[in-house]
N, C-alpha and C positions, 0 to 999 in steps of 0.2 A: 585514500582520498587525496593526499597531497601530491603524489607522484605525477598525476596527469595535469596539474595546474602550473601555468607559467607564473613567475613572480608577479604578485599583484592580482593574480587571477581570482575570479569569483566562483565560489562553490555554492550551489543551490541543491538541497536535498529535500524532497517531499516524502512524507511517510504517513501511513495511517496513524490515528491518535492512539498509539499502543499503550500509553500510560493508562488510559481509561479502559481500553479493550482487554488488557491483561487483568485488570481488576474485575471486570464484568464477565469475561470469557464467553462471549456470545457463541451460539452454536451455528448461526447462519447469518447471511445477509438478506435483506429484503429483495424480492424479485424485481427486476427491471426489464423494461421492454425496449427493443431496438428495431429499426426497420432498415433493411438492406434490399435494394432492387425491388421495392414494392412489397416485400414479404416481411412480416414481423417475426421476431423471436423473443424468447423469454430467457433471461440469464439470472442465476443466483448461485450462491456458494454455501457449502456446508463446511463447518470448521470443527475439527476434533483436536482439542488442546492436549499437549503433552503434560505429564506430571510436573515438569520443571516450570511450567507457566510461561516459558520464553519462546516456545515454538508451537506451531499448530499445523496439522495436515489439512490441506485445503482441497476440496473437490469443487470444480467449476462446472456447473451444469448449464447447457445451452439447449433449449427446446426449439426445434426448427420444424416448420410445417413442410410436408412434402406435397407433391402434385395431386394427391388424392384427398387432401384435407386432414390427413393423419399427422401426428406429431412424432418426430424422431428425436432421440436424445444423444447429445455429444457430451462427453465428460473428459475433463483434463484434471490431472492430479499433481500436487506439489506440496512441499513442506516450506513454511515461511518462518523466519525469525521475527519475533515481535519485539524489536528494539525500542526502548523508551527514549524520550528526549534526552534524559540524563546520560544514557549509554552512548547515544550518537554524539552528544556534546563532548563527552570524555574522549571518544575516538578522534574527534576533530582536534581537541586539545593535544592529545598524544601525537597527532600527525603534524603538530607545529602550526596549525592554522590560527589566524587572529580575528578579532572582532566577531566572535561567535555569538549569534543571537537567533532566537526563534520568532517567527511571525505566525499569528494564528489566522484561521479562516475569516473570522469576523473583521480582521484588519486588512487582509489582502484580497478577499473575494474569491480566493482559490479554495477548493473544497478540503484540502489537507494542510496540516502544519508544515511550515517551510523552515529548514535550517539554512542560515546564511553565514558564510565565513569567507575570509580572504587568505590567500597564500602570502606570506611575507615577501 
């Protein structure tokens, strides 16, 4: 975190609310629709949590209409770390950052929590 900041530089990190997600361990996200070039698509994720509760395998599904009105499926896969606010704050502290604080969606209008810190 620290090596890319100039002295006095501002760090902003956004993340999913993993404190709650690690507790609840959801299996999926709600489907969302999007439109590109006049064509709509449907996107959702399936999550398979690892036993350690800190990581999950993510499958991102995108349903796309073709020219015949049929749907085709595109899938992307990855593994994500579900780092809590405490873990990220500890990393920022270990990196020597100062003024570490969290802002929540209700206060910022942004849909995810935001970690804010400064390089000394």
